[in-house]
C-alpha positions as CSV (number, residue, x, y, z in Angstrom):
1,M,17.4,-11.4,17.7
2,L,14.8,-9.0,18.9
3,K,12.7,-10.2,21.9
4,K,9.6,-8.1,22.1
5,I,8.0,-5.9,19.4
6,L,5.4,-3.2,19.8
7,I,3.2,-3.0,16.7
8,A,2.4,0.7,16.1
9,N,-0.5,-0.1,13.8
10,R,-3.9,-1.8,13.5
11,G,-5.9,-3.9,11.1
12,E,-4.6,-6.6,8.9
13,I,-1.0,-5.4,8.8
14,A,-0.9,-5.6,12.6
15,V,-2.2,-9.2,12.5
16,R,0.4,-10.0,9.8
17,I,3.2,-8.8,12.1
18,V,1.7,-10.6,15.1
19,R,1.9,-13.8,13.0
20,A,5.5,-13.2,12.0
21,C,6.4,-12.6,15.6
22,A,4.7,-15.8,16.7
23,E,6.7,-17.9,14.2
24,M,10.0,-16.3,15.3
25,N,9.2,-16.8,19.1
26,I,9.1,-13.0,19.6
27,R,6.5,-11.5,21.9
28,S,4.1,-9.1,20.3
29,V,2.4,-6.0,21.8
30,A,-0.7,-4.5,20.3
31,V,-2.0,-1.0,20.7
32,Y,-5.5,0.2,20.1
33,T,-7.9,3.2,20.4
34,E,-11.4,2.7,21.7
35,P,-13.0,1.8,18.3
36,D,-10.5,-1.0,18.0
37,R,-11.0,-2.5,21.5
38,H,-12.4,-5.7,19.9
39,A,-10.2,-5.7,16.9
40,L,-8.5,-9.0,15.8
41,H,-4.9,-7.6,16.3
42,V,-5.8,-6.9,19.9
43,K,-7.1,-10.5,20.4
44,R,-4.1,-12.1,18.7
45,A,-1.2,-10.3,20.2
46,D,0.5,-11.4,23.4
47,E,-0.2,-8.1,25.1
48,A,-2.4,-5.2,24.3
49,Y,-2.6,-1.6,25.6
50,S,-5.1,1.2,25.1
51,L,-4.2,4.5,23.5
52,G,-7.4,6.2,24.7
53,E,-10.8,7.2,23.4
54,D,-9.9,9.2,20.4
55,P,-9.9,7.0,17.3
56,L,-6.8,8.4,15.6
57,S,-4.6,10.5,17.9
58,G,-3.1,7.6,19.8
59,Y,-1.9,6.0,16.5
60,L,-0.3,9.3,15.5
61,D,1.5,10.2,18.7
62,P,5.2,9.1,18.3
63,R,6.4,9.9,21.8
64,R,3.4,8.2,23.4
65,L,4.0,5.0,21.4
66,V,7.8,5.0,22.2
67,N,7.1,5.6,25.9
68,L,4.7,2.7,25.9
69,A,7.2,0.5,24.2
70,V,9.7,1.3,26.9
71,Q,7.2,0.7,29.7
72,A,6.2,-2.6,28.2
73,G,9.8,-3.8,28.0
74,C,9.9,-3.9,24.2
75,D,13.2,-3.6,22.3
76,A,11.6,-2.7,19.0
77,I,8.7,-1.1,17.2
78,H,7.2,-2.2,13.9
79,P,5.3,0.7,12.2
80,G,3.5,-1.3,9.5
81,Y,2.3,0.9,6.7
82,G,0.4,4.2,6.9
83,F,0.1,6.2,10.2
84,L,3.7,6.9,11.4
85,S,5.5,4.3,9.1
86,E,7.3,7.0,7.1
87,N,7.6,9.5,9.8
88,S,11.3,10.3,10.4
89,E,10.6,11.9,13.8
90,F,9.2,8.6,15.0
91,A,12.4,6.8,13.9
92,S,14.5,9.4,15.6
93,I,12.6,9.2,18.9
94,C,13.0,5.4,18.8
95,A,16.8,5.8,18.4
96,E,16.9,8.3,21.3
97,R,15.1,5.9,23.6
98,G,17.1,2.8,22.6
99,I,14.2,1.2,20.8
100,T,14.9,-0.4,17.4
101,F,12.8,1.0,14.6
102,I,12.0,-1.8,12.1
103,G,12.7,0.2,9.0
104,P,15.3,2.5,7.6
105,K,17.2,5.2,9.5
106,A,15.5,8.5,10.2
107,D,17.6,10.5,7.7
108,V,16.8,8.1,4.9
109,I,13.1,8.3,5.6
110,A,13.3,12.1,5.6
111,G,15.4,12.1,2.4
112,M,13.1,9.8,0.4
113,G,10.0,11.4,1.9
114,D,11.1,14.7,0.5
115,K,10.2,14.1,-3.2
116,T,12.6,16.8,-4.5
117,Q,15.5,15.5,-2.4
118,A,14.7,12.0,-3.6
119,R,14.7,13.1,-7.2
120,A,18.1,14.7,-6.7
121,S,19.5,11.6,-5.1
122,M,18.3,9.4,-8.0
123,I,19.7,11.8,-10.6
124,A,23.1,11.6,-8.8
125,A,22.8,7.8,-8.8
126,G,22.1,7.6,-12.5
127,V,18.5,6.5,-12.0
128,P,16.2,8.2,-14.7
129,V,13.6,10.6,-13.4
130,T,10.8,12.4,-15.2
131,P,11.6,16.0,-16.4
132,G,10.5,18.6,-13.9
133,S,11.4,21.4,-11.6
134,D,14.9,21.3,-10.1
135,G,13.4,21.6,-6.6
136,N,10.4,23.1,-4.8
137,L,8.5,25.7,-6.6
138,S,8.8,29.2,-5.2
139,D,5.5,30.5,-6.6
140,L,2.9,30.1,-9.4
141,D,5.0,32.1,-11.9
142,E,7.9,29.6,-11.6
143,A,5.4,26.7,-12.0
144,L,4.1,28.3,-15.2
145,K,7.6,28.8,-16.5
146,V,8.7,25.2,-15.8
147,A,5.5,23.8,-17.3
148,G,6.0,25.9,-20.4
149,E,9.6,24.5,-20.8
150,I,8.7,20.8,-20.4
151,G,5.3,21.0,-22.0
152,Y,1.8,20.1,-20.9
153,P,0.3,18.0,-19.4
154,V,2.2,18.3,-16.1
155,M,1.7,16.9,-12.6
156,L,1.7,19.3,-9.6
157,K,2.7,17.3,-6.5
158,A,3.1,17.9,-2.8
159,T,6.8,17.4,-1.9
160,S,5.9,15.5,1.3
161,G,2.9,13.8,-0.3
162,G,2.0,10.1,-0.6
163,G,-0.9,7.7,-0.9
164,G,-2.2,9.5,-4.0
165,R,-2.9,12.8,-2.1
166,G,-1.6,16.2,-3.0
167,I,-1.4,15.4,-6.7
168,R,-3.1,17.2,-9.6
169,R,-2.8,16.8,-13.3
170,C,-2.8,20.1,-15.3
171,D,-3.4,20.1,-19.0
172,S,-3.0,23.8,-19.6
173,A,-1.7,27.0,-18.0
174,D,-5.3,27.9,-16.9
175,E,-5.6,24.5,-15.1
176,L,-2.2,25.0,-13.5
177,R,-3.3,28.4,-12.2
178,A,-6.5,26.9,-10.8
179,Q,-4.9,23.8,-9.2
180,Y,-1.8,25.5,-7.7
181,P,-3.6,27.0,-4.6
182,R,-5.6,23.8,-4.2
183,V,-2.5,21.6,-4.1
184,I,-0.8,24.0,-1.7
185,S,-3.9,23.9,0.6
186,E,-4.2,20.1,0.4
187,A,-0.5,19.6,1.1
188,T,-0.6,21.9,4.1
189,K,-3.6,20.1,5.6
190,A,-2.5,16.6,4.9
191,F,1.3,16.8,5.4
192,G,1.9,20.0,7.3
193,S,4.0,21.4,4.4
194,A,3.1,23.9,1.6
195,E,6.0,22.8,-0.6
196,V,5.2,21.5,-4.0
197,F,7.1,20.6,-7.2
198,L,6.2,19.9,-10.8
199,E,6.9,17.0,-13.1
200,K,6.1,16.1,-16.7
201,C,2.9,14.0,-16.8
202,I,3.6,10.6,-18.3
203,V,0.3,9.9,-20.0
204,D,-1.2,6.5,-19.4
205,P,2.0,4.8,-18.1
206,R,2.3,1.4,-16.5
207,H,2.9,1.7,-12.7
208,I,5.7,-0.7,-11.9
209,E,7.3,-1.1,-8.4
210,V,10.2,-3.2,-7.2
211,Q,10.5,-4.7,-3.8
212,V,14.0,-4.4,-2.2
213,L,15.6,-5.7,0.9
214,A,18.8,-4.2,2.3
215,D,20.8,-5.0,5.4
216,S,23.2,-3.0,7.7
217,R,26.2,-4.4,5.9
218,G,25.4,-2.5,2.6
219,E,24.0,-5.5,0.8
220,A,20.8,-5.1,-1.2
221,I,18.7,-7.3,-3.4
222,H,15.4,-7.0,-5.3
223,L,12.5,-9.5,-5.2
224,Y,11.3,-8.6,-8.7
225,E,8.4,-6.3,-9.5
226,R,4.7,-5.7,-9.0
227,D,2.3,-4.2,-11.5
228,C,0.0,-1.7,-9.8
229,S,-1.5,-0.1,-12.9
230,I,-5.1,-1.1,-12.0
231,Q,-5.9,1.9,-9.9
232,R,-8.5,4.6,-9.4
233,R,-7.5,8.2,-8.6
234,N,-4.0,7.1,-7.7
235,Q,-5.4,4.5,-5.3
236,K,-4.4,0.9,-6.1
237,L,-7.1,-1.7,-6.5
238,I,-5.5,-4.8,-8.0
239,E,-1.8,-5.6,-7.9
240,I,0.0,-8.3,-9.8
241,A,3.4,-10.0,-9.5
242,P,5.3,-10.2,-11.7
243,S,4.1,-7.8,-14.3
244,P,2.6,-9.6,-17.3
245,Q,3.7,-6.6,-19.4
246,L,7.5,-6.5,-18.9
247,T,10.1,-8.2,-21.1
248,P,12.9,-10.2,-19.3
249,E,15.2,-7.3,-20.2
250,Q,12.9,-4.7,-18.7
251,R,12.5,-6.9,-15.6
252,N,16.2,-7.1,-15.1
253,Y,16.6,-3.4,-15.8
254,V,14.0,-2.1,-13.2
255,G,15.4,-4.6,-10.6
256,E,18.9,-3.2,-11.1
257,L,17.7,0.4,-10.9
258,A,15.9,-0.4,-7.6
259,V,19.0,-1.9,-6.0
260,R,21.1,1.0,-7.3
261,A,18.6,3.4,-5.7
262,A,18.6,1.6,-2.4
263,K,22.4,1.5,-2.2
264,A,22.7,5.2,-3.3
265,V,20.8,6.4,-0.2
266,G,22.2,3.9,2.3
267,Y,18.9,2.1,2.6
268,E,18.3,-0.5,5.3
269,N,15.3,-2.9,5.7
270,A,12.4,-3.5,3.3
271,G,11.5,-0.8,0.8
272,T,9.8,-0.3,-2.5
273,V,11.0,1.7,-5.5
274,E,8.2,2.9,-7.8
275,F,8.6,3.6,-11.5
276,L,6.5,4.8,-14.4
277,V,7.0,2.8,-17.5
278,T,6.0,3.9,-21.0
279,G,7.2,2.1,-24.1
280,H,10.9,1.4,-23.5
281,E,11.3,4.4,-21.1
282,V,11.5,3.9,-17.3
283,Y,11.2,6.8,-14.9
284,F,11.7,6.8,-11.1
285,M,8.6,8.1,-9.3
286,E,9.2,7.6,-5.5
287,M,10.5,5.3,-2.9
288,N,8.3,4.0,-0.1
289,T,10.3,3.4,3.0
290,R,8.1,0.8,4.7
291,V,6.4,-2.5,4.0
292,Q,3.8,-2.2,1.3
293,V,0.2,-3.3,1.4
294,E,0.9,-5.5,-1.6
295,H,4.0,-7.2,-0.2
296,T,1.9,-10.4,-0.2
297,I,2.1,-11.1,-3.9
298,T,5.9,-10.8,-3.9
299,E,5.9,-13.3,-1.0
300,Q,3.7,-15.6,-3.1
301,I,5.9,-15.7,-6.2
302,T,9.3,-15.7,-4.4
303,G,8.7,-17.6,-1.2
304,V,10.4,-14.9,0.8
305,D,8.7,-13.8,4.0
306,I,9.2,-10.1,3.8
307,V,8.1,-9.2,7.4
308,R,10.3,-11.9,8.8
309,E,13.2,-10.4,6.8
310,Q,12.4,-6.9,8.2
311,I,12.7,-8.2,11.7
312,R,15.9,-10.1,11.0
313,I,17.5,-7.1,9.4
314,A,16.4,-4.8,12.3
315,S,18.1,-7.4,14.6
316,G,21.4,-6.7,12.9
317,L,21.5,-9.9,10.9
318,P,22.6,-10.1,7.3
319,L,20.2,-10.8,4.5
320,S,19.0,-14.4,4.3
321,Y,19.5,-14.4,0.5
322,R,21.8,-13.3,-2.2
323,Q,20.4,-12.0,-5.5
324,E,21.2,-15.3,-7.2
325,D,19.1,-17.1,-4.7
326,I,16.0,-15.2,-5.7
327,S,13.7,-16.5,-8.4
328,Y,10.0,-16.2,-9.1
329,R,7.4,-18.7,-10.1
330,G,3.9,-18.2,-11.5
331,Y,1.7,-15.2,-11.1
332,A,0.0,-13.7,-8.0
333,L,-2.8,-11.1,-7.8
334,Q,-4.0,-9.2,-4.8
335,F,-7.5,-7.8,-4.7
336,R,-8.1,-5.0,-2.1
337,I,-11.6,-5.8,-0.9
338,N,-12.7,-2.3,0.2
339,A,-15.9,-1.5,2.1
340,E,-17.0,0.8,-0.7
341,D,-19.9,0.9,-3.2
342,P,-18.4,1.0,-6.7
343,K,-21.8,1.7,-8.2
344,N,-22.2,4.8,-6.0
345,N,-18.9,6.5,-6.9
346,F,-17.0,4.1,-4.5
347,L,-18.8,5.7,-1.5
348,P,-17.4,4.2,1.8
349,S,-19.8,1.6,3.3
350,F,-18.9,1.2,7.0
351,G,-20.9,-0.9,9.4
352,R,-21.4,-4.3,11.0
353,I,-20.3,-7.4,9.1
354,T,-23.2,-9.8,9.4
355,R,-21.5,-12.7,7.7
356,Y,-17.9,-13.3,6.7
357,Y,-16.7,-16.5,5.0
358,A,-13.1,-16.5,3.8
359,P,-12.3,-18.2,0.5
360,G,-9.8,-21.0,0.5
361,G,-8.5,-23.8,-1.7
362,P,-5.2,-24.1,-3.6
363,G,-3.3,-20.9,-4.1
364,V,-5.6,-18.7,-2.1
365,R,-4.5,-16.4,0.8
366,T,-6.5,-13.9,2.8
367,D,-4.9,-11.2,5.0
368,T,-7.5,-9.5,7.1
369,A,-8.6,-8.4,10.6
370,I,-12.4,-8.8,10.1
371,Y,-14.7,-11.4,11.4
372,T,-18.5,-12.1,11.5
373,G,-20.0,-9.5,13.9
374,Y,-17.1,-7.1,13.5
375,T,-18.1,-3.4,13.0
376,I,-15.9,-1.6,10.5
377,P,-15.3,1.8,12.1
378,P,-15.6,5.0,9.9
379,Y,-12.3,6.5,11.1
380,F,-9.8,4.5,9.1
381,D,-9.1,3.1,5.7
382,S,-12.0,1.3,4.0
383,M,-10.0,-1.9,3.2
384,C,-11.6,-5.0,4.7
385,L,-9.2,-7.6,3.5
386,K,-6.6,-8.5,1.0
387,L,-7.5,-11.5,-1.2
388,V,-4.4,-13.0,-2.8
389,V,-4.3,-15.8,-5.4
390,W,-1.4,-17.6,-7.1
391,A,-1.2,-19.9,-10.0
392,L,1.5,-21.2,-12.3
393,N,0.3,-19.2,-15.3
394,W,-1.5,-15.9,-16.1
395,E,-4.8,-17.5,-17.3
396,D,-5.0,-19.8,-14.3
397,A,-4.3,-17.0,-11.9
398,L,-7.2,-15.0,-13.4
399,D,-9.6,-18.0,-13.2
400,R,-8.5,-18.7,-9.6
401,G,-9.1,-15.1,-8.7
402,A,-12.6,-15.2,-10.1
403,R,-13.3,-18.5,-8.2
404,A,-11.9,-17.1,-4.9
405,L,-14.0,-13.9,-5.2
406,S,-17.1,-16.0,-5.8
407,D,-16.3,-18.2,-2.8
408,M,-16.0,-15.3,-0.5
409,R,-19.0,-14.1,1.5
410,L,-18.9,-10.7,3.1
411,Q,-22.3,-9.3,4.0
412,G,-23.5,-6.3,5.9
413,V,-21.5,-3.8,3.9
414,K,-21.0,-3.0,0.2
415,T,-17.6,-4.1,-1.2
416,T,-15.5,-3.9,-4.4
417,A,-15.6,-7.7,-4.9
418,A,-18.2,-7.8,-7.6
419,Y,-16.5,-5.0,-9.5
420,Y,-13.2,-7.0,-9.5
421,Q,-15.1,-9.9,-11.1
422,E,-16.0,-7.7,-14.0
423,I,-12.4,-6.6,-14.4
424,L,-11.2,-10.2,-14.4
425,Q,-13.5,-11.0,-17.4
426,N,-12.5,-7.9,-19.4
427,P,-10.5,-8.8,-22.6
428,D,-8.2,-5.9,-22.2
429,F,-7.2,-7.0,-18.7
430,R,-7.0,-10.7,-19.6
431,S,-4.6,-9.8,-22.4
432,G,-2.2,-8.6,-19.8
433,Q,-1.8,-5.2,-21.6
434,F,-3.1,-2.4,-19.6
435,N,-2.0,0.9,-18.0
436,T,-3.1,3.4,-15.3
437,S,-6.0,4.5,-17.6
438,F,-7.7,1.1,-17.4
439,V,-10.3,2.0,-14.7
440,P,-11.4,5.4,-16.1
441,S,-11.4,3.9,-19.6
442,H,-13.8,1.2,-18.7
443,P,-16.8,2.8,-17.0
444,E,-19.0,0.1,-18.4
445,L,-17.6,-2.4,-15.9
446,L,-19.6,-0.7,-13.2
447,N,-22.8,-1.8,-14.9
448,Y,-22.8,-5.2,-13.2
449,S,-25.9,-6.7,-11.6
450,E,-25.8,-7.2,-7.9
451,K,-26.9,-10.8,-7.2
452,R,-28.2,-11.2,-3.7
453,D,-27.2,-14.2,-1.6
454,P,-30.2,-16.6,-1.0
455,S,-29.7,-16.2,2.8
456,E,-29.9,-12.4,2.5
457,V,-33.1,-12.7,0.5
458,A,-34.6,-15.1,3.0
459,L,-33.6,-12.7,5.9
460,A,-35.2,-9.8,4.0
461,I,-38.4,-11.7,3.5
462,A,-38.6,-12.8,7.1
463,T,-38.0,-9.2,8.3
464,A,-40.7,-8.0,6.0
465,I,-43.2,-10.6,7.3
466,A,-42.4,-9.8,10.9
467,A,-42.9,-6.2,10.3
468,Y,-46.2,-6.8,8.5
469,A,-47.4,-9.1,11.4
470,G,-46.6,-6.3,13.8
471,L,-48.9,-3.8,12.1
């Protein structure tokens, strides 16, 4: 078993990994840049080391992180999600220095990170993919030719893309001409690669992803699926496990496809295979070679500790479970509580948290790194916390979500919590029948009233009185 793990990340996922290490009697090492000096993951880890003043560069320097792991006596690095979690160079450097990378091998990360190579691997494995270009596009003329053959609308995508970036829908040849240089530019800036490819746009699909675990012995299992259809501009907002929209036959089918995909590329550790589902058709979209933000809801319905399994697999141990051992119970929802103002085009709302009270009660879980007095820095993702609820049936899970959102107090910044309350009351959402068009199709849900907490009102009055008295 691994003895000491450097966590090459920050925020709630770093805290999540620290907790897993504590339960497994493994020492945890946190890293931080200056804006994170007082962050919760720094306070909770057994050791913590500074990466310097710059907010981002330290988290994105693979050699520095590996050197630090060696100096601190670590035998492994957990990359979390984001930052360097899907960086094949990072995994390679770990291997060179004798540090275990808690994730798949470097060549698998590279292969699945290259979207055209991933498509080719899936085609060879018999996993259905959306119609599109055979590989990277050589120029705009080839893009126009392929689009003409498969029909509009099409999706122009960065080959090395991810996180919803480097993607543009094109409904006509004119739009493709306009978007082609923009995607090239965005891909180059965000991913350091100008390579793009083209796929048929599946209009208003359901976004279904399957959690897989695979060990070094070639065994792989799935932990059922999550429905990530509630999203805005390719960014997930609410995730659900299992999907209320799949039939048992579809559920078994996507699970089998995900395991086939993992085995086909020699996958090891935790990963997620993402699909687009429309009617009875299922298409492979991509594979994420890391732990997902929404791993929480899979843990809630299956009882499997995914981060613990990641560490066990990286230690060379076999899977703790066989496929027949895995079952699911009830429904779980995860709400990404972002520091954003939904009524102002989801403008980021960074600043000091003047009050934070976590919701609790039966079936409620919060994964976060914030606390009262913490200042959310403007350099990172806007997510404050992940609010997760579980109940035995769909209706109860929705009602529990509404109650938990109402219980929570997060003041000092704008958040998406009130917006999620509106979604939970919407008949289309409550019916369990929705797709990726739900958010743009329901702009009226942004017309909610913002009720101010009595303590906030009292503070505002007191401030006004003090200001008046000082005149």
